[in-house]
PLY file of the C-alpha trace (Angstrom):
ply
format ascii 1.0
element vertex 93
property float x
property float y
property float z
element edge 92
property int vertex1
property int vertex2
end_header
0.00 -0.40 0.21
0.92 3.55 -0.46
1.52 5.41 2.52
0.38 9.22 2.95
4.38 10.60 2.43
4.34 9.26 -0.89
3.25 10.48 -4.06
1.53 7.89 -5.77
1.93 7.38 -9.70
-0.85 9.50 -10.44
0.76 12.63 -8.83
4.38 11.70 -10.31
2.63 12.20 -13.51
0.80 15.06 -12.97
4.32 16.42 -11.72
6.54 15.42 -14.76
3.50 16.76 -17.50
3.84 19.93 -15.43
7.67 20.22 -15.63
6.98 19.53 -19.24
4.82 22.28 -19.97
6.62 24.55 -18.16
9.66 23.67 -20.12
7.45 23.79 -23.39
5.71 27.27 -22.49
9.56 28.53 -21.63
10.81 27.32 -25.36
7.55 29.00 -26.94
8.66 31.80 -25.22
12.13 32.06 -26.07
10.98 31.11 -30.01
8.54 33.75 -30.33
11.26 36.33 -28.77
13.83 35.01 -31.41
11.30 35.25 -34.34
10.24 38.81 -33.21
13.67 39.83 -33.13
14.30 38.57 -36.49
11.46 40.22 -37.93
12.15 43.49 -36.42
15.95 43.25 -37.94
13.92 42.53 -41.25
11.49 45.44 -40.88
14.09 47.66 -40.19
16.18 46.68 -43.19
12.96 46.98 -45.18
12.01 50.50 -43.53
15.83 51.79 -44.44
15.23 50.87 -48.20
12.02 52.30 -48.51
13.53 55.41 -46.81
16.48 55.50 -49.48
14.23 54.88 -52.19
11.38 57.24 -51.03
14.73 60.55 -50.79
15.63 59.22 -54.45
12.07 59.93 -55.53
11.99 63.13 -53.89
14.96 64.04 -55.56
13.98 62.90 -58.85
10.76 64.21 -58.47
12.61 67.71 -57.80
14.63 67.39 -60.69
11.85 67.42 -62.95
9.84 70.08 -61.30
13.01 72.38 -62.01
13.40 70.41 -65.80
9.55 71.50 -66.11
9.49 75.03 -64.91
12.83 75.73 -67.53
10.58 74.00 -69.79
7.72 76.45 -68.98
10.38 79.59 -68.82
11.65 78.79 -72.51
8.45 77.96 -73.76
7.31 81.15 -72.46
10.43 82.76 -74.07
9.11 81.07 -77.32
5.56 82.44 -77.35
6.35 86.30 -76.62
9.15 86.02 -79.90
6.66 84.53 -82.14
4.11 87.11 -81.00
6.55 89.90 -81.56
7.59 88.52 -84.63
3.91 88.05 -86.28
3.30 91.61 -84.80
6.11 92.67 -86.61
5.05 91.38 -89.93
2.17 92.67 -89.34
3.15 96.22 -89.03
5.18 95.53 -91.53
2.20 94.43 -94.28
0 1
1 2
2 3
3 4
4 5
5 6
6 7
7 8
8 9
9 10
10 11
11 12
12 13
13 14
14 15
15 16
16 17
17 18
18 19
19 20
20 21
21 22
22 23
23 24
24 25
25 26
26 27
27 28
28 29
29 30
30 31
31 32
32 33
33 34
34 35
35 36
36 37
37 38
38 39
39 40
40 41
41 42
42 43
43 44
44 45
45 46
46 47
47 48
48 49
49 50
50 51
51 52
52 53
53 54
54 55
55 56
56 57
57 58
58 59
59 60
60 61
61 62
62 63
63 64
64 65
65 66
66 67
67 68
68 69
69 70
70 71
71 72
72 73
73 74
74 75
75 76
76 77
77 78
78 79
79 80
80 81
81 82
82 83
83 84
84 85
85 86
86 87
87 88
88 89
89 90
90 91
91 92
């Protein structure tokens, strides 16, 4: 017979199961933390790459705006020259 101070087979099995569950929970927590750290590193790299691409796009946008302004000024001068030439032709005719 089993005495009061001696745990039963069922008690021992429950304790082993509790220890196994605690170990599993610890390992799962560690794995989740590792996965989060890896994902965070990937996120940081992705964010850096996107920031660099955004800077490059903004630079291209600025260059295009400047080119557009220069083209607009040149077109305005050309229109003024054409109008002046047409006005001279009308005055000479």
